[in-house]
Backbone bond lengths (Angstrom), bond angles and torsions (degrees), N, CA, C in turn:
res aa  C-N    CA-C-N  psi(-1)  N-CA   C-N-CA  omega(-1)  CA-C   N-CA-C  phi
1 M - - - 1.468 - - 1.525 109.35 -
2 S 1.328 116.43 134.28 1.460 120.74 176.34 1.529 109.28 -79.01
3 I 1.328 114.82 164.35 1.471 118.87 178.23 1.527 110.13 -62.60
4 L 1.343 116.80 -39.42 1.462 119.25 -179.91 1.526 110.86 -63.06
5 N 1.313 117.46 -42.43 1.461 119.87 178.04 1.525 111.46 -64.87
6 W 1.337 115.94 -36.27 1.471 119.99 176.15 1.532 110.44 -62.64
7 I 1.331 116.15 -41.82 1.467 121.18 178.54 1.530 110.44 -65.36
8 R 1.339 116.10 -42.27 1.468 120.15 179.38 1.522 111.34 -64.86
9 E 1.318 116.56 -37.42 1.465 120.11 179.29 1.529 110.04 -65.28
10 R 1.324 116.60 -41.23 1.459 120.29 177.17 1.533 110.34 -63.54
11 E 1.329 115.17 -37.83 1.472 119.84 -179.96 1.529 110.93 -60.89
12 T 1.318 117.98 -40.87 1.471 120.97 179.31 1.521 111.48 -64.61
13 E 1.334 117.08 -21.76 1.460 121.99 178.45 1.528 111.90 -94.39
14 G 1.346 116.15 6.99 1.461 120.28 178.75 1.514 114.39 82.73
15 Q 1.326 117.68 14.14 1.467 121.43 178.39 1.525 108.98 -104.80
16 Y 1.313 116.01 108.91 1.463 120.83 -174.85 1.530 112.56 -103.08
17 T 1.312 117.33 -6.78 1.459 120.05 -177.72 1.521 110.36 -121.73
18 F 1.318 114.78 156.68 1.464 120.18 175.10 1.523 109.12 -160.26
19 S 1.310 114.57 155.18 1.463 120.42 176.70 1.525 109.06 -101.44
20 V 1.310 115.52 162.98 1.460 120.28 176.53 1.525 109.49 -61.12
21 K 1.335 117.32 -36.72 1.470 120.72 179.24 1.524 111.03 -62.45
22 E 1.341 117.17 -38.70 1.461 119.97 177.71 1.520 111.03 -65.22
23 A 1.342 116.05 -40.67 1.462 119.92 178.49 1.529 110.58 -65.05
24 Q 1.326 117.18 -39.40 1.462 120.61 178.92 1.524 110.83 -64.73
25 S 1.345 116.28 -36.92 1.472 119.82 178.46 1.517 111.20 -68.41
26 A 1.351 116.45 -33.79 1.465 120.24 -179.88 1.524 111.76 -75.56
27 F 1.334 117.82 -24.49 1.467 122.50 -179.02 1.534 109.14 -129.44
28 P 1.331 117.64 67.68 1.465 120.95 -174.48 1.520 114.58 -64.33
29 S 1.325 117.53 -23.68 1.462 119.61 -178.48 1.527 112.84 -85.99
30 M 1.321 116.79 -6.50 1.465 121.07 -178.27 1.530 109.12 -90.02
31 S 1.312 116.58 131.62 1.462 119.96 179.53 1.527 110.06 -67.44
32 S 1.322 115.96 154.58 1.467 119.78 -178.99 1.524 111.21 -62.44
33 G 1.344 117.29 -33.07 1.459 120.25 179.31 1.511 111.83 -65.91
34 I 1.341 117.04 -45.80 1.462 121.13 179.37 1.528 109.97 -65.39
35 L 1.332 116.60 -39.92 1.463 120.43 179.00 1.521 110.74 -61.71
36 Q 1.317 116.56 -46.52 1.466 119.88 -179.62 1.525 111.11 -63.48
37 N 1.334 116.79 -38.60 1.463 119.88 177.95 1.527 111.34 -63.67
38 E 1.343 116.49 -39.09 1.462 120.33 179.64 1.526 110.83 -68.06
39 L 1.319 117.03 -40.56 1.472 120.48 177.66 1.529 110.26 -65.13
40 F 1.334 116.30 -38.14 1.464 120.61 177.42 1.530 110.15 -64.28
41 R 1.323 117.15 -40.80 1.463 120.85 179.50 1.527 111.13 -65.80
42 L 1.314 117.10 -43.45 1.464 120.57 179.60 1.529 111.31 -66.36
43 S 1.332 115.51 -32.78 1.465 119.12 175.91 1.529 110.73 -66.20
44 G 1.325 115.42 -40.28 1.460 119.74 178.55 1.512 112.75 -64.84
45 H 1.320 117.66 -28.81 1.471 122.45 178.70 1.530 112.17 -90.09
46 R 1.336 116.47 6.53 1.473 122.86 178.42 1.531 111.95 61.52
47 E 1.314 116.12 32.24 1.457 120.45 172.76 1.534 109.76 -85.17
48 I 1.329 116.35 -36.24 1.453 122.94 179.02 1.517 108.24 -138.78
49 T 1.354 116.50 167.58 1.460 120.37 174.56 1.516 108.82 -146.19
50 A 1.318 116.64 142.75 1.463 121.50 176.11 1.518 108.58 -83.92
51 V 1.334 117.66 127.15 1.471 121.49 178.01 1.522 110.41 -112.58
52 H 1.318 116.98 -4.15 1.456 123.29 176.73 1.517 106.10 -163.66
53 K 1.302 117.15 156.12 1.457 119.87 179.49 1.526 109.58 -58.75
54 G 1.335 116.17 119.38 1.457 121.18 178.69 1.509 115.31 82.78
55 F 1.353 117.75 9.46 1.468 120.76 -176.50 1.528 110.07 -135.81
56 Y 1.342 115.84 125.96 1.463 121.97 -174.12 1.527 111.39 -121.40
57 V 1.329 114.13 156.90 1.462 121.49 176.56 1.521 108.83 -128.28
58 R 1.303 116.04 134.38 1.466 122.11 173.12 1.524 108.21 -70.38
59 I 1.329 117.74 129.96 1.463 121.75 -179.77 1.522 109.30 -91.79
60 P 1.333 117.81 112.28 1.468 119.16 176.74 1.527 110.71 -63.82
61 A 1.308 116.08 156.45 1.466 120.78 -176.62 1.522 111.93 -56.40
62 R 1.335 117.65 -35.30 1.470 120.76 -176.49 1.528 112.43 -68.04
63 Y 1.344 116.94 -15.95 1.461 119.75 -179.85 1.527 113.02 -108.95
64 R 1.312 118.10 7.08 1.469 120.17 -174.20 1.533 112.88 -62.22
65 N 1.325 116.96 -31.19 1.463 119.89 -177.81 1.523 112.92 -91.07
66 W 1.333 117.04 -0.63 1.455 120.39 177.61 1.528 108.60 -79.96
67 E 1.329 115.86 144.72 1.467 118.88 178.30 1.530 110.48 -67.15
68 F 1.344 115.44 -41.22 1.458 120.17 179.49 1.522 109.85 -132.04
69 L 1.306 115.79 143.26 1.451 121.50 177.61 1.528 109.32 -72.73
70 P 1.347 119.49 134.23 1.469 120.60 179.67 1.526 111.03 -58.42
71 A 1.323 116.27 133.28 1.466 119.98 -176.58 1.525 112.34 -67.33
72 Y 1.350 117.97 -23.71 1.465 120.14 175.05 1.534 110.68 -54.40
73 F 1.323 115.23 -29.56 1.455 121.52 -173.23 1.524 113.07 -68.64
74 Y 1.340 116.61 -25.88 1.466 118.39 -171.70 1.530 114.59 -137.52
75 I 1.331 119.28 -1.79 1.464 120.37 -169.63 1.528 112.33 -60.03
76 D 1.324 118.15 -41.66 1.464 119.82 -177.66 1.526 110.95 -65.40
77 Q 1.315 116.84 -42.03 1.461 121.26 179.49 1.538 110.90 -67.74
78 L 1.335 116.29 -37.51 1.458 119.90 178.20 1.524 110.65 -63.48
79 M 1.333 116.91 -44.94 1.463 119.59 -178.10 1.534 111.52 -69.61
80 E 1.319 116.56 -30.13 1.462 119.70 173.80 1.528 110.06 -66.71
81 Y 1.333 116.32 -40.29 1.460 121.64 177.10 1.534 110.33 -61.81
82 L 1.343 116.39 -40.41 1.460 121.18 -179.98 1.524 112.61 -78.03
83 K 1.359 115.61 -11.00 1.470 121.51 -178.44 1.527 111.25 58.17
84 K 1.336 114.66 45.96 1.468 119.87 -179.11 1.528 110.01 -131.95
85 P 1.331 117.34 141.92 1.464 120.31 174.11 1.529 108.97 -72.18
86 Y 1.315 116.57 159.03 1.457 118.76 -177.77 1.522 110.22 -161.83
87 Y 1.317 114.51 166.56 1.470 120.44 162.49 1.518 109.42 -153.47
88 I 1.316 115.83 147.10 1.456 122.83 174.52 1.520 107.31 -72.97
89 S 1.323 116.98 136.28 1.460 119.87 -165.96 1.524 113.10 -140.06
90 L 1.335 114.03 -179.12 1.459 124.99 171.19 1.530 112.04 50.93
91 L 1.327 118.38 -130.05 1.467 120.08 -174.79 1.520 112.18 -63.89
92 T 1.336 116.90 -33.00 1.462 120.09 -179.57 1.523 110.17 -67.91
93 A 1.334 116.90 -42.33 1.467 120.29 176.06 1.523 110.21 -66.15
94 G 1.339 117.09 -39.11 1.461 119.88 177.29 1.513 111.81 -57.01
95 A 1.336 116.28 -41.87 1.464 120.45 178.72 1.526 110.92 -63.75
96 L 1.341 117.31 -37.25 1.469 120.63 178.30 1.523 111.39 -65.45
97 H 1.330 116.44 -26.71 1.467 120.85 177.62 1.535 112.54 -88.61
98 G 1.325 116.26 1.04 1.461 119.80 178.67 1.506 114.36 97.93
99 A 1.337 117.33 -1.54 1.467 121.08 177.82 1.520 108.11 -91.32
100 A 1.314 115.20 74.49 1.472 120.77 -169.95 1.519 113.33 -106.17
101 H 1.353 117.12 11.43 1.467 118.84 -179.19 1.523 111.03 -60.96
102 Q 1.334 115.78 -39.82 1.459 120.61 177.44 1.530 108.04 -97.61
103 A 1.314 116.96 85.18 1.468 121.19 -175.66 1.526 110.25 -63.22
104 P 1.340 117.45 127.15 1.459 119.96 -179.43 1.522 111.54 -71.41
105 Q 1.328 116.01 135.60 1.453 120.44 177.14 1.526 111.20 -85.12
106 R 1.342 116.08 -22.88 1.456 120.63 177.41 1.525 108.98 -127.75
107 F 1.295 115.56 159.24 1.456 123.20 -176.67 1.523 107.82 -91.00
108 C 1.329 116.93 110.61 1.467 121.70 -171.42 1.524 111.47 -88.99
109 V 1.317 116.39 126.18 1.465 122.60 -178.33 1.521 109.54 -132.39
110 F 1.330 116.21 136.06 1.454 121.85 169.18 1.520 108.95 -103.28
111 T 1.331 115.89 137.32 1.455 121.99 172.31 1.519 107.48 -147.14
112 T 1.315 116.90 -170.93 1.457 120.97 -178.25 1.523 110.75 -105.37
113 L 1.315 114.81 157.88 1.463 120.12 174.72 1.525 109.84 -72.06
114 P 1.335 118.71 156.27 1.469 128.00 5.44 1.528 113.10 -71.68
115 A 1.318 115.19 158.90 1.450 121.55 -175.66 1.518 112.11 -62.17
116 A 1.326 114.98 145.93 1.468 120.85 175.49 1.527 108.94 -67.93
117 K 1.319 115.53 128.18 1.468 119.78 -175.64 1.530 110.34 -90.21
118 T 1.310 114.75 70.67 1.459 120.41 177.36 1.519 109.07 -128.08
119 S 1.307 116.58 124.17 1.462 119.83 -179.77 1.522 109.73 -78.58
120 E 1.308 116.32 155.20 1.459 121.08 176.81 1.518 110.83 -65.15
121 R 1.310 117.62 -21.34 1.465 119.75 176.91 1.524 110.17 -64.92
122 I 1.349 116.49 -39.96 1.466 119.87 179.01 1.519 110.75 -74.87
123 N 1.334 116.93 -44.57 1.460 120.11 -177.02 1.525 109.96 -144.57
124 P 1.343 117.49 93.35 1.465 120.56 179.71 1.528 113.47 -83.31
125 I 1.326 116.90 -0.31 1.464 121.20 -174.61 1.527 111.83 -81.29
126 I 1.323 117.61 -41.98 1.462 120.80 -173.82 1.526 110.83 -85.07
127 A 1.334 115.12 128.72 1.467 122.01 173.04 1.525 106.91 -101.70
128 W 1.321 116.54 109.75 1.463 121.41 -176.83 1.516 110.64 -83.26
129 N 1.325 116.40 134.16 1.456 123.08 174.02 1.523 107.09 -130.77
130 Y 1.334 116.14 153.45 1.453 119.11 -172.29 1.524 111.85 -132.29
131 R 1.322 114.43 143.41 1.461 120.48 171.23 1.522 108.61 -143.64
132 R 1.326 115.84 165.04 1.466 120.58 -172.37 1.520 111.63 -63.95
133 I 1.332 116.90 -45.15 1.460 120.71 178.91 1.524 109.51 -131.30
134 I 1.312 116.55 157.62 1.458 122.36 174.67 1.535 107.14 -102.60
135 P 1.327 118.09 119.34 1.474 121.88 -174.39 1.530 112.00 -78.73
136 E 1.318 116.77 88.64 1.464 121.53 -174.38 1.528 113.04 -56.26
137 S 1.331 117.51 -35.84 1.464 120.44 -177.01 1.528 112.96 -70.48
138 L 1.329 117.28 -11.09 1.468 121.65 -178.08 1.527 112.25 -107.48
139 L 1.337 116.50 14.49 1.460 120.42 -176.86 1.521 111.24 -108.06
140 L 1.320 114.90 149.93 1.453 122.73 174.83 1.524 108.29 -115.16
141 K 1.333 115.25 161.17 1.465 120.65 178.53 1.520 109.83 -123.70
142 K 1.315 114.88 147.46 1.460 121.10 -177.67 1.514 108.61 -145.75
143 Q 1.314 116.74 142.11 1.459 120.18 178.01 1.531 110.65 -74.53
144 S 1.319 115.44 136.82 1.459 121.53 173.89 1.523 108.43 -114.26
145 E 1.309 116.82 -174.69 1.468 120.85 178.65 1.516 112.07 -62.56
146 T 1.336 116.23 -29.06 1.460 119.91 -172.43 1.527 113.46 -117.07
147 G 1.318 117.39 10.07 1.460 118.61 179.88 1.506 112.22 150.59
148 E 1.324 116.48 -120.90 1.455 122.10 -173.50 1.513 109.48 -132.09
149 I 1.324 116.53 141.89 1.455 121.24 174.94 1.521 108.63 -121.36
150 R 1.334 115.57 156.02 1.464 122.24 -177.58 1.520 108.51 -119.20
151 Y 1.324 116.35 134.09 1.454 120.12 -179.05 1.523 110.72 -145.29
152 S 1.317 116.27 159.59 1.461 121.46 -176.93 1.521 110.85 -69.39
153 N 1.350 116.48 142.82 1.457 118.88 175.18 1.525 109.34 -69.09
154 A 1.302 116.95 174.60 1.466 120.75 -171.73 1.530 112.01 -61.79
155 E 1.347 116.32 -39.70 1.461 119.51 -177.62 1.525 111.91 -68.79
156 L 1.329 117.28 -44.48 1.461 119.84 177.18 1.519 110.60 -64.90
157 T 1.319 117.38 -38.60 1.464 120.35 177.18 1.523 110.77 -59.33
158 A 1.334 116.80 -42.98 1.461 121.15 179.55 1.525 111.20 -61.42
159 V 1.331 116.76 -45.95 1.464 120.75 179.94 1.526 110.49 -64.37
160 D 1.327 116.82 -44.47 1.468 120.87 179.73 1.521 111.94 -60.88
161 L 1.335 116.57 -41.35 1.464 120.27 -178.68 1.525 111.35 -58.38
162 V 1.337 115.98 -37.30 1.463 120.45 -179.91 1.527 110.81 -80.76
163 Q 1.331 116.15 -46.58 1.461 119.83 -177.11 1.528 112.21 -64.01
164 Y 1.333 116.33 -33.42 1.461 120.82 -178.18 1.533 111.19 -116.00
165 S 1.326 115.62 35.20 1.471 119.52 -178.12 1.522 112.04 -59.15
166 H 1.342 116.29 -27.60 1.471 119.72 178.85 1.523 112.18 -66.41
167 R 1.337 116.86 -17.53 1.469 120.44 179.35 1.530 112.34 -86.43
168 I 1.327 117.13 -12.55 1.464 119.44 -174.12 1.526 113.51 -119.37
169 G 1.326 117.33 4.39 1.459 119.19 177.24 1.507 115.16 112.57
170 G 1.327 118.26 5.36 1.451 120.22 174.26 1.513 114.61 112.93
171 M 1.335 114.53 176.86 1.463 121.32 -173.33 1.528 112.61 -70.60
172 S 1.311 118.44 -28.95 1.471 119.86 178.11 1.525 110.60 -65.90
173 R 1.308 116.14 -40.60 1.465 119.15 178.67 1.521 110.50 -67.86
174 A 1.335 116.89 -39.41 1.462 120.38 177.23 1.522 110.29 -61.21
175 A 1.332 117.26 -44.44 1.465 120.99 -178.83 1.524 111.57 -64.69
176 T 1.325 117.10 -36.47 1.463 120.80 179.35 1.521 111.17 -64.45
177 V 1.344 117.08 -42.62 1.458 120.15 177.57 1.523 110.37 -68.07
178 L 1.327 116.68 -39.97 1.464 120.63 179.51 1.522 111.86 -61.51
179 A 1.315 117.13 -32.71 1.463 120.53 -179.96 1.522 111.35 -56.47
180 E 1.333 116.99 -34.22 1.465 121.22 176.73 1.521 111.70 -90.57
181 L 1.323 116.39 -37.56 1.465 120.97 -174.44 1.525 112.18 -65.55
182 L 1.344 118.01 -31.19 1.460 120.76 -177.00 1.521 112.83 -62.77
183 E 1.324 117.36 -14.24 1.469 119.90 174.36 1.530 110.82 -68.59
184 C 1.339 117.15 -18.43 1.465 121.64 -176.90 1.528 113.13 -106.03
185 T 1.325 118.51 -13.83 1.462 120.91 -172.48 1.524 112.32 -83.44
186 D 1.332 114.68 154.13 1.466 121.98 176.84 1.523 107.30 -147.53
187 F 1.333 116.13 84.21 1.450 120.01 -176.98 1.525 112.42 -73.65
188 K 1.298 117.05 -21.57 1.461 120.37 178.78 1.519 110.99 -62.66
189 N 1.330 116.84 -38.37 1.465 121.64 -177.45 1.519 113.03 -110.26
190 A 1.320 117.45 16.33 1.466 120.98 -178.18 1.525 110.85 -64.75
191 D 1.327 115.65 148.19 1.462 121.84 178.66 1.531 110.10 -60.46
192 E 1.333 115.70 141.08 1.464 121.34 -178.02 1.528 112.65 -56.21
193 S 1.335 116.46 -31.68 1.468 119.31 -177.05 1.518 112.50 -63.66
194 L 1.334 117.57 -20.17 1.468 120.34 178.33 1.519 110.61 -58.49
195 F 1.337 116.50 -37.73 1.460 120.98 -173.70 1.530 112.50 -83.69
196 K 1.330 115.40 3.88 1.457 120.90 174.56 1.522 111.34 -108.79
197 I 1.339 116.41 -20.17 1.460 120.11 -175.36 1.521 112.58 -88.73
198 G 1.332 117.37 -33.11 1.460 120.97 -178.80 1.517 111.42 -91.91
199 T 1.315 117.41 156.26 1.464 120.54 175.78 1.521 109.42 -76.07
200 V 1.322 115.98 154.03 1.467 120.20 179.41 1.529 109.62 -61.24
201 S 1.321 117.07 -41.98 1.466 120.12 -179.01 1.524 111.59 -63.15
202 A 1.344 117.25 -31.86 1.475 119.94 177.21 1.522 110.09 -65.87
203 F 1.331 117.53 -41.16 1.458 120.36 177.38 1.526 111.04 -66.32
204 Q 1.321 116.93 -38.13 1.466 119.74 177.02 1.533 110.55 -61.14
205 R 1.318 116.32 -46.92 1.466 120.73 179.97 1.523 111.10 -63.71
206 L 1.341 115.93 -41.80 1.459 120.04 178.85 1.518 110.83 -62.35
207 G 1.331 117.09 -45.35 1.455 120.40 178.69 1.516 112.65 -60.46
208 Y 1.339 115.74 -42.76 1.460 119.86 178.03 1.526 111.16 -61.86
209 I 1.326 117.29 -45.48 1.472 120.42 -179.05 1.520 110.49 -63.34
210 M 1.324 117.27 -43.81 1.460 119.86 -179.77 1.520 111.01 -60.61
211 E 1.332 116.06 -43.99 1.469 120.04 -173.45 1.519 113.44 -81.47
212 D 1.328 116.95 -48.25 1.472 119.91 -171.19 1.516 114.31 -96.63
213 V 1.339 117.91 -23.03 1.462 120.39 -178.83 1.525 111.24 -100.34
214 L 1.336 116.52 -43.45 1.461 121.02 -175.70 1.529 112.92 -102.81
215 N 1.326 116.96 -3.15 1.472 122.49 175.19 1.531 113.54 57.66
216 D 1.310 115.86 35.85 1.467 120.49 175.59 1.528 107.59 -103.32
217 S 1.313 116.03 75.34 1.464 120.78 -175.12 1.524 111.93 -67.93
218 K 1.332 117.64 -29.44 1.464 120.49 -178.27 1.530 110.76 -64.70
219 Q 1.333 116.43 -52.58 1.464 119.13 -179.87 1.523 111.29 -68.62
220 A 1.328 117.22 -32.92 1.461 120.10 177.80 1.528 110.09 -62.61
221 E 1.324 116.85 -41.65 1.462 121.14 179.01 1.534 110.67 -65.95
222 E 1.341 116.56 -40.89 1.465 120.15 178.53 1.523 110.83 -63.21
223 L 1.340 116.09 -40.99 1.458 119.87 177.39 1.530 110.32 -65.16
224 Y 1.314 117.04 -42.68 1.465 121.94 -179.18 1.530 109.95 -59.04
225 E 1.320 116.98 -43.70 1.461 121.09 -179.65 1.523 111.46 -64.75
226 R 1.326 116.96 -40.99 1.475 119.72 179.06 1.532 110.67 -65.07
227 L 1.314 117.25 -40.25 1.457 120.92 178.67 1.526 110.50 -65.68
228 H 1.331 115.94 -40.05 1.471 120.56 178.36 1.527 110.11 -64.17
229 N 1.329 116.16 -43.79 1.471 120.34 -179.29 1.527 111.97 -67.35
230 A 1.335 116.25 -27.20 1.466 120.67 177.75 1.523 112.24 -83.30
231 H 1.356 116.85 -0.37 1.465 124.05 177.71 1.530 112.06 59.61
232 L 1.333 115.90 36.41 1.463 120.03 176.36 1.526 108.94 -82.18
233 Q 1.300 116.25 131.22 1.458 122.00 -176.03 1.527 111.08 -94.30
234 F 1.338 116.41 120.72 1.461 120.79 178.49 1.530 109.79 -77.16
235 R 1.326 114.54 139.84 1.460 121.72 169.73 1.521 107.54 -127.47
236 W 1.307 116.67 148.30 1.463 119.69 -177.59 1.528 110.10 -59.29
237 S 1.334 114.68 129.77 1.463 121.33 -177.67 1.520 109.76 -138.58
238 P 1.337 117.10 147.94 1.469 119.26 173.86 1.519 109.65 -73.29
239 L 1.321 116.63 149.86 1.456 119.46 178.03 1.525 110.20 -63.70
240 S 1.317 116.90 -38.12 1.465 121.00 178.05 1.515 110.00 -127.31
241 K 1.338 115.97 127.74 1.462 120.23 176.44 1.523 111.59 -80.77
242 Q 1.331 116.77 -10.46 1.461 120.61 -177.46 1.518 112.69 -78.62
243 I 1.328 116.79 -26.08 1.464 120.85 -175.21 1.516 109.71 -73.17
244 R 1.316 116.11 123.17 1.459 121.05 -176.53 1.530 113.26 -87.50
245 H 1.345 117.09 -27.80 1.470 118.33 -178.62 1.524 109.75 -76.18
246 H 1.317 116.73 168.49 1.458 121.06 -172.95 1.529 112.60 -109.60
247 V 1.316 117.40 22.69 1.462 120.51 178.16 1.525 109.10 -74.41
248 I 1.327 116.90 127.57 1.456 122.37 177.00 1.526 107.23 -114.11
249 Y 1.333 115.79 115.36 1.458 120.17 -178.09 1.522 112.29 -79.47
250 D 1.322 116.04 -28.60 1.459 120.23 -176.65 1.530 108.00 -166.15
251 Q 1.315 116.01 165.30 1.457 121.36 174.43 1.519 108.23 -131.79
252 N 1.308 115.96 132.10 1.455 120.93 -179.16 1.524 108.31 -110.27
253 S 1.330 116.43 109.68 1.464 121.13 -174.74 1.527 112.46 -73.85
254 R 1.346 117.30 -26.61 1.467 119.60 -179.74 1.532 110.62 -66.23
255 W 1.342 115.70 -45.59 1.462 120.44 -177.49 1.525 112.63 -100.26
256 H 1.340 117.02 -1.48 1.463 121.81 -179.69 1.532 110.64 57.18
257 I 1.300 114.98 51.23 1.465 121.13 -177.61 1.531 110.27 -117.12
258 H 1.335 115.70 127.35 1.466 121.48 166.89 1.525 106.61 -85.15
259 V 1.304 117.62 113.02 1.464 121.50 -177.16 1.526 108.48 -81.60
260 N 1.325 115.95 94.59 1.469 121.07 -177.44 1.530 112.08 -103.71
261 V 1.324 116.86 4.04 1.458 122.22 174.52 1.524 107.07 -151.27
262 I 1.318 116.37 145.36 1.461 121.03 178.10 1.517 108.08 -103.53
263 P 1.340 118.38 104.69 1.473 119.66 -179.51 1.528 111.50 -63.62
264 E 1.307 115.33 134.66 1.469 121.53 177.22 1.521 108.34 -108.93
265 V 1.329 115.09 119.04 1.455 121.01 -177.73 1.516 109.40 -94.53
266 D 1.341 117.08 126.29 1.460 121.24 178.90 1.523 110.43 -64.24
267 D 1.316 116.64 150.96 1.460 121.21 173.50 1.524 108.87 -65.50
268 L 1.320 116.14 131.71 1.467 120.82 -176.98 1.515 110.96 -101.33
C-alpha cells in the first residue's frame, strides 16, 4: 500500500489527520528520509498539508483551491496530538456566537503554556494565546466536519475581547463585536468561575463599555451586582493599556475607569 492509499483509507473511516509517527508505524520498513520526501511530494500536490511540525491533514477535494485549510477542520485533533487543553476564542468565538461583523483574519485559540512550537511559516492561520488554566465550565461544544470543537461561551468571550483587546486590534474593535455579542450574554446567571478567570480591570472596562458606549444599562447593572457580590475591589484603570499618551477624556467613578480612548463602534 502506498502512503497516499493509506491516507485515503483513513479518510473513508473519517480520519483526516495523522502524525509522522503514525505514518512511520504504518510503514516500518520505509526509511525516515524516504517517508519525509513522500510527505513533501504529497504536500506539493495538495493531497495533504502540514499544520504543525510533525502533524498533517488530508485536504478534501472541496478545499483544494483554498490557500489554507480552515482550522475548524482539524483544531480538535491537533490539540489532542499536542496533549493540550484549548478553546476557540476572541473574534473567532464571537463569530461562532453570531457576532461576525468583524470577521477574524486569524483563527484565535487559547491554550496553556509552554507555547506551541509552530512557526507562522508552517501555519499562519492560528493565533496562539495562552493562559494559566482553561476554564472548562465556561466552554461550549459544537460539531464540526471532523468531530467536535470547543469554544468560549458568550460571557467568557466578552471578557476575553476586552482583556485581550490588544490582540484583536484595539478597544474599538472589541466594542464593535460586543455590540452584537451582548445579545447572547447573561451575566446575571453566569457561572461563578467567570469572575475568577478574568482580571478585575477587564470587568471594569467591560462594564464601562456596556453602559457608556453600548448603552446596555441592564446588563451593566447585572454585571456590577455580580462583581459586588464576588467582593472584587475596583482600582482605577485606563480604558486602554495600549495608549501611550496621558490624555484623559473622562473619568467614570462607577467603574473606576480613566477614559483615555474613545471607542468607535462600526455601524452594524
